[in-house]
py3Dmol code that shows the C-alpha trace and the ligand (Angstrom):
import py3Dmol

protein = """\
ATOM      1  CA  MET A   1       0.006  -0.005   0.003  1.00  0.00           C
ATOM      2  CA  GLY A   2       1.306   3.473  -0.816  1.00  0.00           C
ATOM      3  CA  ILE A   3       1.081   6.088   1.900  1.00  0.00           C
ATOM      4  CA  HIS A   4       1.429   9.751   0.955  1.00  0.00           C
ATOM      5  CA  ALA A   5       0.951  13.017   2.774  1.00  0.00           C
ATOM      6  CA  THR A   6      -1.187  15.483   0.880  1.00  0.00           C
ATOM      7  CA  THR A   7       0.604  18.373  -0.750  1.00  0.00           C
ATOM      8  CA  SER A   8      -2.353  19.532  -2.769  1.00  0.00           C
ATOM      9  CA  LEU A   9      -3.465  22.521  -0.670  1.00  0.00           C
ATOM     10  CA  ALA A  10      -3.236  25.659  -2.740  1.00  0.00           C
ATOM     11  CA  LEU A  11      -0.535  28.016  -1.520  1.00  0.00           C
ATOM     12  CA  ARG A  12      -2.058  31.123  -0.091  1.00  0.00           C
ATOM     13  CA  PRO A  13      -0.759  34.310  -1.675  1.00  0.00           C
ATOM     14  CA  GLN A  14       1.011  35.813   1.290  1.00  0.00           C
ATOM     15  CA  THR A  15       2.490  32.596   2.673  1.00  0.00           C
ATOM     16  CA  ARG A  16       6.046  32.782   3.977  1.00  0.00           C
ATOM     17  CA  ALA A  17       8.449  29.912   3.218  1.00  0.00           C
ATOM     18  CA  LEU A  18       9.220  27.745   6.250  1.00  0.00           C
ATOM     19  CA  ALA A  19      12.008  25.277   6.896  1.00  0.00           C
ATOM     20  CA  ILE A  20      10.287  22.059   7.914  1.00  0.00           C
ATOM     21  CA  ARG A  21      11.453  18.543   8.769  1.00  0.00           C
ATOM     22  CA  PRO A  22       8.807  15.851   8.307  1.00  0.00           C
ATOM     23  CA  LEU A  23       8.839  13.134  10.980  1.00  0.00           C
ATOM     24  CA  THR A  24       7.295  10.516   8.677  1.00  0.00           C
ATOM     25  CA  PRO A  25       5.921  10.434   5.126  1.00  0.00           C
ATOM     26  CA  VAL A  26       2.297  10.806   6.288  1.00  0.00           C
ATOM     27  CA  ILE A  27       2.123  12.727   9.556  1.00  0.00           C
ATOM     28  CA  GLY A  28       4.101  15.160  11.676  1.00  0.00           C
ATOM     29  CA  ALA A  29       6.509  17.966  10.742  1.00  0.00           C
ATOM     30  CA  GLU A  30       8.859  20.032  12.814  1.00  0.00           C
ATOM     31  CA  ILE A  31       9.032  23.741  11.913  1.00  0.00           C
ATOM     32  CA  LEU A  32      12.659  24.739  12.344  1.00  0.00           C
ATOM     33  CA  ASP A  33      13.196  28.438  11.935  1.00  0.00           C
ATOM     34  CA  VAL A  34      10.540  30.231  13.904  1.00  0.00           C
ATOM     35  CA  ASP A  35      10.669  32.025  17.243  1.00  0.00           C
ATOM     36  CA  LEU A  36       6.997  32.319  18.175  1.00  0.00           C
ATOM     37  CA  SER A  37       7.714  34.760  21.017  1.00  0.00           C
ATOM     38  CA  ARG A  38       8.540  37.415  18.384  1.00  0.00           C
ATOM     39  CA  GLY A  39       4.931  37.456  17.226  1.00  0.00           C
ATOM     40  CA  VAL A  40       3.107  35.781  14.349  1.00  0.00           C
ATOM     41  CA  ASP A  41       2.128  38.067  11.474  1.00  0.00           C
ATOM     42  CA  ASP A  42      -0.397  37.092   8.806  1.00  0.00           C
ATOM     43  CA  ALA A  43       2.183  35.690   6.367  1.00  0.00           C
ATOM     44  CA  LEU A  44       3.794  33.551   9.047  1.00  0.00           C
ATOM     45  CA  PHE A  45       0.427  32.344  10.319  1.00  0.00           C
ATOM     46  CA  ALA A  46      -0.671  31.395   6.799  1.00  0.00           C
ATOM     47  CA  ALA A  47       2.478  29.283   6.428  1.00  0.00           C
ATOM     48  CA  ILE A  48       2.036  27.676   9.855  1.00  0.00           C
ATOM     49  CA  GLU A  49      -1.608  26.913   9.132  1.00  0.00           C
ATOM     50  CA  GLU A  50      -0.828  25.396   5.780  1.00  0.00           C
ATOM     51  CA  THR A  51       1.858  23.183   7.339  1.00  0.00           C
ATOM     52  CA  PHE A  52      -0.623  22.202  10.063  1.00  0.00           C
ATOM     53  CA  LEU A  53      -3.294  21.256   7.503  1.00  0.00           C
ATOM     54  CA  THR A  54      -0.828  19.220   5.452  1.00  0.00           C
ATOM     55  CA  TRP A  55       1.061  17.424   8.204  1.00  0.00           C
ATOM     56  CA  GLN A  56      -1.795  17.283  10.769  1.00  0.00           C
ATOM     57  CA  VAL A  57       0.551  17.787  13.730  1.00  0.00           C
ATOM     58  CA  ILE A  58       3.362  20.316  13.813  1.00  0.00           C
ATOM     59  CA  PHE A  59       6.156  20.861  16.310  1.00  0.00           C
ATOM     60  CA  PHE A  60       8.322  23.763  17.397  1.00  0.00           C
ATOM     61  CA  ARG A  61      11.288  23.430  19.759  1.00  0.00           C
ATOM     62  CA  ASP A  62      13.095  25.877  22.057  1.00  0.00           C
ATOM     63  CA  GLN A  63      10.174  28.280  22.406  1.00  0.00           C
ATOM     64  CA  LYS A  64       9.778  30.623  25.338  1.00  0.00           C
ATOM     65  CA  LEU A  65       6.041  31.109  25.319  1.00  0.00           C
ATOM     66  CA  SER A  66       4.190  32.947  28.096  1.00  0.00           C
ATOM     67  CA  THR A  67       0.609  31.865  28.760  1.00  0.00           C
ATOM     68  CA  GLU A  68      -0.587  34.994  26.961  1.00  0.00           C
ATOM     69  CA  GLN A  69       1.540  34.299  23.881  1.00  0.00           C
ATOM     70  CA  HIS A  70       0.323  30.680  23.886  1.00  0.00           C
ATOM     71  CA  ARG A  71      -3.312  31.866  24.037  1.00  0.00           C
ATOM     72  CA  ASP A  72      -2.732  34.521  21.379  1.00  0.00           C
ATOM     73  CA  LEU A  73      -1.369  31.882  18.983  1.00  0.00           C
ATOM     74  CA  ALA A  74      -4.375  29.667  19.736  1.00  0.00           C
ATOM     75  CA  LEU A  75      -6.676  32.597  18.925  1.00  0.00           C
ATOM     76  CA  ARG A  76      -5.273  32.632  15.375  1.00  0.00           C
ATOM     77  CA  PHE A  77      -6.730  29.149  14.881  1.00  0.00           C
ATOM     78  CA  GLY A  78     -10.110  29.886  16.473  1.00  0.00           C
ATOM     79  CA  THR A  79     -11.818  30.258  19.814  1.00  0.00           C
ATOM     80  CA  PRO A  80     -10.038  28.755  22.830  1.00  0.00           C
ATOM     81  CA  ALA A  81     -12.263  26.130  24.433  1.00  0.00           C
ATOM     82  CA  TYR A  82     -13.167  25.785  28.103  1.00  0.00           C
ATOM     83  CA  SER A  83     -12.191  22.311  29.351  1.00  0.00           C
ATOM     84  CA  LYS A  84     -14.584  20.801  31.806  1.00  0.00           C
ATOM     85  CA  LYS A  85     -12.376  17.726  32.180  1.00  0.00           C
ATOM     86  CA  LEU A  86      -8.898  19.123  32.891  1.00  0.00           C
ATOM     87  CA  LYS A  87      -7.644  21.370  35.674  1.00  0.00           C
ATOM     88  CA  MET A  88      -7.379  25.076  34.932  1.00  0.00           C
ATOM     89  CA  TYR A  89      -3.902  26.524  34.406  1.00  0.00           C
ATOM     90  CA  ASP A  90      -3.061  29.410  36.708  1.00  0.00           C
ATOM     91  CA  GLY A  91      -6.651  30.753  36.817  1.00  0.00           C
ATOM     92  CA  TYR A  92      -7.070  30.898  33.004  1.00  0.00           C
ATOM     93  CA  GLU A  93     -10.506  29.478  32.150  1.00  0.00           C
ATOM     94  CA  ASP A  94      -9.450  28.318  28.691  1.00  0.00           C
ATOM     95  CA  VAL A  95      -5.944  27.052  29.486  1.00  0.00           C
ATOM     96  CA  SER A  96      -5.486  23.571  30.990  1.00  0.00           C
ATOM     97  CA  LEU A  97      -2.746  22.123  33.152  1.00  0.00           C
ATOM     98  CA  LEU A  98      -1.601  18.557  32.565  1.00  0.00           C
ATOM     99  CA  GLU A  99       0.764  17.633  35.359  1.00  0.00           C
ATOM    100  CA  ASN A 100       1.934  14.206  36.479  1.00  0.00           C
ATOM    101  CA  ASP A 101       4.974  12.617  38.066  1.00  0.00           C
ATOM    102  CA  GLY A 102       4.067   9.078  37.196  1.00  0.00           C
ATOM    103  CA  SER A 103       2.188   8.490  40.472  1.00  0.00           C
ATOM    104  CA  LYS A 104      -1.161   8.342  38.600  1.00  0.00           C
ATOM    105  CA  LYS A 105      -2.239   7.196  35.163  1.00  0.00           C
ATOM    106  CA  ALA A 106      -1.084   9.666  32.507  1.00  0.00           C
ATOM    107  CA  ILE A 107      -3.985  11.523  30.991  1.00  0.00           C
ATOM    108  CA  GLY A 108      -4.359  10.541  27.356  1.00  0.00           C
ATOM    109  CA  ALA A 109      -2.612   7.153  27.681  1.00  0.00           C
ATOM    110  CA  LEU A 110      -4.860   5.475  25.134  1.00  0.00           C
ATOM    111  CA  TRP A 111      -5.473   6.165  21.459  1.00  0.00           C
ATOM    112  CA  HIS A 112      -8.048   8.954  21.236  1.00  0.00           C
ATOM    113  CA  ALA A 113      -9.091  12.166  19.553  1.00  0.00           C
ATOM    114  CA  ASP A 114      -9.943  14.781  22.153  1.00  0.00           C
ATOM    115  CA  ASN A 115     -13.567  15.112  23.341  1.00  0.00           C
ATOM    116  CA  THR A 116     -15.357  13.346  20.548  1.00  0.00           C
ATOM    117  CA  ASP A 117     -18.071  12.943  23.198  1.00  0.00           C
ATOM    118  CA  TYR A 118     -19.015  16.528  22.313  1.00  0.00           C
ATOM    119  CA  GLU A 119     -21.442  17.454  19.493  1.00  0.00           C
ATOM    120  CA  ARG A 120     -18.639  19.716  18.258  1.00  0.00           C
ATOM    121  CA  PRO A 121     -15.307  18.100  19.119  1.00  0.00           C
ATOM    122  CA  PRO A 122     -12.318  20.457  19.267  1.00  0.00           C
ATOM    123  CA  LEU A 123     -10.620  21.609  16.071  1.00  0.00           C
ATOM    124  CA  GLY A 124      -7.243  21.053  17.650  1.00  0.00           C
ATOM    125  CA  SER A 125      -4.901  21.756  20.542  1.00  0.00           C
ATOM    126  CA  LEU A 126      -1.683  23.602  21.267  1.00  0.00           C
ATOM    127  CA  LEU A 127       0.310  21.716  23.908  1.00  0.00           C
ATOM    128  CA  TYR A 128       3.389  23.397  25.396  1.00  0.00           C
ATOM    129  CA  ALA A 129       5.968  21.580  27.543  1.00  0.00           C
ATOM    130  CA  GLU A 130       7.192  23.384  30.656  1.00  0.00           C
ATOM    131  CA  ILE A 131       8.928  20.515  32.471  1.00  0.00           C
ATOM    132  CA  VAL A 132       9.590  17.073  31.000  1.00  0.00           C
ATOM    133  CA  PRO A 133      11.091  13.865  32.358  1.00  0.00           C
ATOM    134  CA  SER A 134      14.714  13.129  31.439  1.00  0.00           C
ATOM    135  CA  VAL A 135      13.353  10.206  29.448  1.00  0.00           C
ATOM    136  CA  GLY A 136       9.814   9.042  28.696  1.00  0.00           C
ATOM    137  CA  GLY A 137       6.553  10.942  28.382  1.00  0.00           C
ATOM    138  CA  ASP A 138       6.639  11.058  24.571  1.00  0.00           C
ATOM    139  CA  THR A 139       3.410  11.521  22.638  1.00  0.00           C
ATOM    140  CA  MET A 140       2.377   9.646  19.507  1.00  0.00           C
ATOM    141  CA  TRP A 141      -0.061  10.801  16.836  1.00  0.00           C
ATOM    142  CA  ALA A 142      -1.743   8.799  14.073  1.00  0.00           C
ATOM    143  CA  SER A 143      -3.081  10.102  10.784  1.00  0.00           C
ATOM    144  CA  MET A 144      -6.718   9.195  10.196  1.00  0.00           C
ATOM    145  CA  TYR A 145      -6.308  10.222   6.536  1.00  0.00           C
ATOM    146  CA  ALA A 146      -3.597   7.607   6.085  1.00  0.00           C
ATOM    147  CA  ALA A 147      -5.684   5.061   7.976  1.00  0.00           C
ATOM    148  CA  TYR A 148      -8.672   5.771   5.690  1.00  0.00           C
ATOM    149  CA  ASP A 149      -6.495   5.578   2.578  1.00  0.00           C
ATOM    150  CA  GLY A 150      -5.242   2.219   3.831  1.00  0.00           C
ATOM    151  CA  LEU A 151      -8.695   0.600   3.835  1.00  0.00           C
ATOM    152  CA  SER A 152      -9.910  -1.543   0.965  1.00  0.00           C
ATOM    153  CA  GLU A 153     -12.476   0.079  -1.375  1.00  0.00           C
ATOM    154  CA  ALA A 154     -15.070  -2.442  -0.171  1.00  0.00           C
ATOM    155  CA  MET A 155     -14.519  -1.453   3.462  1.00  0.00           C
ATOM    156  CA  LYS A 156     -14.575   2.296   2.648  1.00  0.00           C
ATOM    157  CA  SER A 157     -17.892   1.806   0.946  1.00  0.00           C
ATOM    158  CA  TYR A 158     -19.341  -0.293   3.826  1.00  0.00           C
ATOM    159  CA  LEU A 159     -18.286   2.272   6.452  1.00  0.00           C
ATOM    160  CA  SER A 160     -19.274   5.373   4.501  1.00  0.00           C
ATOM    161  CA  GLY A 161     -22.939   5.547   5.572  1.00  0.00           C
ATOM    162  CA  LEU A 162     -22.424   4.417   9.177  1.00  0.00           C
ATOM    163  CA  LYS A 163     -22.620   6.463  12.349  1.00  0.00           C
ATOM    164  CA  ALA A 164     -21.131   5.749  15.761  1.00  0.00           C
ATOM    165  CA  MET A 165     -22.021   6.695  19.345  1.00  0.00           C
ATOM    166  CA  HIS A 166     -19.394   8.448  21.473  1.00  0.00           C
ATOM    167  CA  ASP A 167     -19.507   9.061  25.253  1.00  0.00           C
ATOM    168  CA  ASN A 168     -17.181   9.739  28.171  1.00  0.00           C
ATOM    169  CA  SER A 169     -17.819   6.529  30.156  1.00  0.00           C
ATOM    170  CA  LEU A 170     -14.363   5.002  29.606  1.00  0.00           C
ATOM    171  CA  VAL A 171     -12.515   8.244  30.289  1.00  0.00           C
ATOM    172  CA  ARG A 172     -14.465   8.698  33.527  1.00  0.00           C
ATOM    173  CA  LYS A 173     -13.676   5.156  34.573  1.00  0.00           C
ATOM    174  CA  LEU A 174      -9.941   5.627  33.908  1.00  0.00           C
ATOM    175  CA  TYR A 175      -9.424   9.067  35.446  1.00  0.00           C
ATOM    176  CA  ALA A 176     -12.233  10.017  37.836  1.00  0.00           C
ATOM    177  CA  ALA A 177     -11.040   7.929  40.797  1.00  0.00           C
ATOM    178  CA  ASP A 178      -7.538   9.424  41.038  1.00  0.00           C
ATOM    179  CA  GLY A 179      -8.666  13.065  41.000  1.00  0.00           C
ATOM    180  CA  THR A 180      -7.259  13.799  37.512  1.00  0.00           C
ATOM    181  CA  LEU A 181     -10.597  15.106  36.261  1.00  0.00           C
ATOM    182  CA  ARG A 182     -12.334  18.195  37.616  1.00  0.00           C
ATOM    183  CA  ASN A 183     -15.738  17.600  39.160  1.00  0.00           C
ATOM    184  CA  GLU A 184     -17.572  18.597  35.976  1.00  0.00           C
ATOM    185  CA  GLY A 185     -15.502  16.085  34.018  1.00  0.00           C
ATOM    186  CA  VAL A 186     -16.816  13.129  35.982  1.00  0.00           C
ATOM    187  CA  VAL A 187     -20.423  13.871  35.103  1.00  0.00           C
ATOM    188  CA  VAL A 188     -21.974  11.371  32.678  1.00  0.00           C
ATOM    189  CA  ASP A 189     -22.689  13.292  29.491  1.00  0.00           C
ATOM    190  CA  LYS A 190     -25.228  12.095  26.986  1.00  0.00           C
ATOM    191  CA  ALA A 191     -23.841  10.079  24.123  1.00  0.00           C
ATOM    192  CA  VAL A 192     -23.436  11.830  20.778  1.00  0.00           C
ATOM    193  CA  MET A 193     -23.507  10.429  17.253  1.00  0.00           C
ATOM    194  CA  HIS A 194     -20.845  11.130  14.624  1.00  0.00           C
ATOM    195  CA  PRO A 195     -20.182   9.685  11.148  1.00  0.00           C
ATOM    196  CA  VAL A 196     -17.659   6.809  11.105  1.00  0.00           C
ATOM    197  CA  ILE A 197     -16.062   8.355   8.022  1.00  0.00           C
ATOM    198  CA  ARG A 198     -15.723  12.097   8.303  1.00  0.00           C
ATOM    199  CA  THR A 199     -14.777  14.719   5.705  1.00  0.00           C
ATOM    200  CA  HIS A 200     -12.281  17.345   6.842  1.00  0.00           C
ATOM    201  CA  PRO A 201     -14.027  20.730   6.586  1.00  0.00           C
ATOM    202  CA  VAL A 202     -10.974  22.513   5.144  1.00  0.00           C
ATOM    203  CA  THR A 203      -8.956  19.955   3.150  1.00  0.00           C
ATOM    204  CA  GLY A 204     -12.018  17.976   1.953  1.00  0.00           C
ATOM    205  CA  ARG A 205     -10.142  14.683   2.606  1.00  0.00           C
ATOM    206  CA  LYS A 206     -11.948  11.682   4.063  1.00  0.00           C
ATOM    207  CA  LEU A 207     -10.806  10.078   7.280  1.00  0.00           C
ATOM    208  CA  ILE A 208     -11.747   7.513   9.931  1.00  0.00           C
ATOM    209  CA  PHE A 209     -13.483   9.142  12.895  1.00  0.00           C
ATOM    210  CA  VAL A 210     -13.759   6.498  15.610  1.00  0.00           C
ATOM    211  CA  ASN A 211     -11.408   6.187  18.560  1.00  0.00           C
ATOM    212  CA  SER A 212     -10.936   3.806  21.489  1.00  0.00           C
ATOM    213  CA  GLY A 213     -11.279   6.601  24.076  1.00  0.00           C
ATOM    214  CA  TYR A 214     -14.819   7.643  23.272  1.00  0.00           C
ATOM    215  CA  THR A 215     -16.455   5.515  20.556  1.00  0.00           C
ATOM    216  CA  GLN A 216     -18.788   2.924  22.092  1.00  0.00           C
ATOM    217  CA  SER A 217     -20.801   1.390  19.267  1.00  0.00           C
ATOM    218  CA  ILE A 218     -21.831   1.561  15.637  1.00  0.00           C
ATOM    219  CA  VAL A 219     -25.446   2.577  15.167  1.00  0.00           C
ATOM    220  CA  GLY A 220     -28.025   0.307  13.501  1.00  0.00           C
ATOM    221  CA  VAL A 221     -26.030  -2.933  13.290  1.00  0.00           C
ATOM    222  CA  PRO A 222     -26.126  -5.980  15.608  1.00  0.00           C
ATOM    223  CA  GLU A 223     -23.986  -5.621  18.730  1.00  0.00           C
ATOM    224  CA  VAL A 224     -21.553  -8.344  17.750  1.00  0.00           C
ATOM    225  CA  GLU A 225     -21.042  -6.682  14.356  1.00  0.00           C
ATOM    226  CA  SER A 226     -20.558  -3.303  16.002  1.00  0.00           C
ATOM    227  CA  ARG A 227     -17.917  -4.759  18.353  1.00  0.00           C
ATOM    228  CA  SER A 228     -16.028  -6.498  15.586  1.00  0.00           C
ATOM    229  CA  ILE A 229     -16.055  -3.427  13.267  1.00  0.00           C
ATOM    230  CA  LEU A 230     -14.707  -1.241  16.048  1.00  0.00           C
ATOM    231  CA  GLN A 231     -12.094  -3.758  17.151  1.00  0.00           C
ATOM    232  CA  GLY A 232     -10.975  -4.213  13.546  1.00  0.00           C
ATOM    233  CA  LEU A 233     -10.763  -0.444  13.011  1.00  0.00           C
ATOM    234  CA  PHE A 234      -8.863   0.146  16.269  1.00  0.00           C
ATOM    235  CA  GLU A 235      -6.368  -2.548  15.241  1.00  0.00           C
ATOM    236  CA  HIS A 236      -6.040  -0.974  11.788  1.00  0.00           C
ATOM    237  CA  LEU A 237      -5.497   2.526  13.258  1.00  0.00           C
ATOM    238  CA  GLY A 238      -2.689   1.134  15.394  1.00  0.00           C
ATOM    239  CA  ARG A 239      -0.436   0.433  12.402  1.00  0.00           C
ATOM    240  CA  PRO A 240       2.935   2.131  13.002  1.00  0.00           C
ATOM    241  CA  GLU A 241       2.989   3.302   9.363  1.00  0.00           C
ATOM    242  CA  PHE A 242       0.200   5.775  10.202  1.00  0.00           C
ATOM    243  CA  GLN A 243       1.984   7.184  13.244  1.00  0.00           C
ATOM    244  CA  CYS A 244       4.684   9.551  14.404  1.00  0.00           C
ATOM    245  CA  ARG A 245       6.287   9.936  17.821  1.00  0.00           C
ATOM    246  CA  PHE A 246       7.560  13.137  19.409  1.00  0.00           C
ATOM    247  CA  ARG A 247      10.179  13.378  22.135  1.00  0.00           C
ATOM    248  CA  TRP A 248       9.448  16.470  24.170  1.00  0.00           C
ATOM    249  CA  GLU A 249      11.928  18.981  25.546  1.00  0.00           C
ATOM    250  CA  ALA A 250      11.114  21.906  27.804  1.00  0.00           C
ATOM    251  CA  GLY A 251       9.994  24.654  25.406  1.00  0.00           C
ATOM    252  CA  SER A 252       8.504  22.298  22.781  1.00  0.00           C
ATOM    253  CA  LEU A 253       5.100  23.112  21.356  1.00  0.00           C
ATOM    254  CA  ALA A 254       2.872  20.681  19.463  1.00  0.00           C
ATOM    255  CA  ILE A 255      -0.191  21.814  17.517  1.00  0.00           C
ATOM    256  CA  TRP A 256      -2.465  19.041  16.276  1.00  0.00           C
ATOM    257  CA  ASP A 257      -5.512  18.883  14.096  1.00  0.00           C
ATOM    258  CA  ASN A 258      -7.972  16.947  16.250  1.00  0.00           C
ATOM    259  CA  ARG A 259     -10.297  16.488  13.268  1.00  0.00           C
ATOM    260  CA  CYS A 260      -7.974  14.122  11.411  1.00  0.00           C
ATOM    261  CA  THR A 261      -5.575  12.694  14.019  1.00  0.00           C
ATOM    262  CA  GLN A 262      -5.579  10.636  17.170  1.00  0.00           C
ATOM    263  CA  HIS A 263      -2.901  10.690  19.836  1.00  0.00           C
ATOM    264  CA  TYR A 264      -1.510   8.624  22.709  1.00  0.00           C
ATOM    265  CA  ALA A 265       0.429  10.089  25.623  1.00  0.00           C
ATOM    266  CA  LEU A 266       2.903   7.459  26.835  1.00  0.00           C
ATOM    267  CA  ASP A 267       2.558   6.417  30.460  1.00  0.00           C
ATOM    268  CA  ASP A 268       6.190   5.408  31.021  1.00  0.00           C
ATOM    269  CA  TYR A 269       7.812   7.995  33.305  1.00  0.00           C
ATOM    270  CA  SER A 270       8.343   8.693  36.988  1.00  0.00           C
ATOM    271  CA  GLU A 271       9.598  12.286  36.947  1.00  0.00           C
ATOM    272  CA  LEU A 272       7.622  15.514  36.722  1.00  0.00           C
ATOM    273  CA  ARG A 273       5.940  16.265  33.383  1.00  0.00           C
ATOM    274  CA  ARG A 274       4.157  19.622  33.341  1.00  0.00           C
ATOM    275  CA  MET A 275       2.310  20.750  30.207  1.00  0.00           C
ATOM    276  CA  ARG A 276       0.041  23.660  29.344  1.00  0.00           C
ATOM    277  CA  ARG A 277      -2.699  23.161  26.786  1.00  0.00           C
ATOM    278  CA  VAL A 278      -5.060  25.446  24.878  1.00  0.00           C
ATOM    279  CA  GLN A 279      -7.777  23.672  22.902  1.00  0.00           C
ATOM    280  CA  ILE A 280      -9.708  25.263  20.024  1.00  0.00           C
ATOM    281  CA  ASP A 281     -13.473  24.938  19.542  1.00  0.00           C
ATOM    282  CA  GLY A 282     -14.475  22.832  16.543  1.00  0.00           C
ATOM    283  CA  ASP A 283     -17.443  22.065  14.278  1.00  0.00           C
ATOM    284  CA  ALA A 284     -19.954  19.244  14.077  1.00  0.00           C
ATOM    285  CA  PRO A 285     -18.377  16.452  11.975  1.00  0.00           C
ATOM    286  CA  PHE A 286     -20.008  15.563   8.628  1.00  0.00           C
TER     287      PHE A 286
END
"""
ligand_1 = """\
8
LIG
C -3.803 14.609 25.660
O -4.345 15.629 25.253
O -4.293 13.510 25.488
C -2.447 14.719 26.362
C -1.309 14.661 25.455
C 0.003 14.663 26.176
O 0.051 14.974 27.383
O 1.029 14.387 25.551
"""
view = py3Dmol.view(width=600, height=400)
view.addModel(protein, "pdb")
view.setStyle({"model": 0}, {"cartoon": {"style": "trace"}})
view.addModel(ligand_1, "xyz")
view.setStyle({"model": 1}, {"stick": {}})
view.zoomTo()
view.show()
């Protein structure tokens, strides 16, 4: 099977050239020559956004980003979201703190897209590393475009009309007991329905939109069939060819497109890992 990242997005007129280093052929690129603390003008933002849309998750290293600068960059992508699951960072309603020293289960240590239990799951997130373990605590991302492209035509056609139910029951079970979630986060939300195959609202590409964190069942098929479709898809999504892995340093920033990726935060460290996250509001999948 051939796996290719898309390069078909039209260049916007005022885009600035960026030095980038792809992590894999299908997902992930490091942007090498940008100091975000110096401000992001329209030409730079157009180039960053285009790289983001193409590579689905982008990385910057050695950034000194205050909370305000982090939020301001997030505002270029959309409206920062209020997280009812994660703790607030330093009193900012729309900035979350992810802090762990290995004494409790790492938040995000399962393949998931963020908050697909919402009618409008987030567009994406900007995650900034303040303190990282000397080793461990990497994050992996997987391209749901590449995973879709890797299906047989028969399977694409079978999945194309299906919808799936998403809820927060597994996340609550994993994280409520150890105090990781805020009180609001442990409330049982109603399940929401999303298409199994989604079209990205900007790139127009098709992708698989089920994940093991939130997707519970396929609608309108027998339970055993629902279970085996989901298990088969989760196994398919786990192929290393669809994934990239990022080793954090203090001052690293990752920005991912939550519409077309899933991620997994490795739970393999025992030193402090302290991250700051701003999530962007998204649209209803179609
Ligand atoms: C998450 O949003 O799942 C957390 C990612 C991370 O901490 O690396």
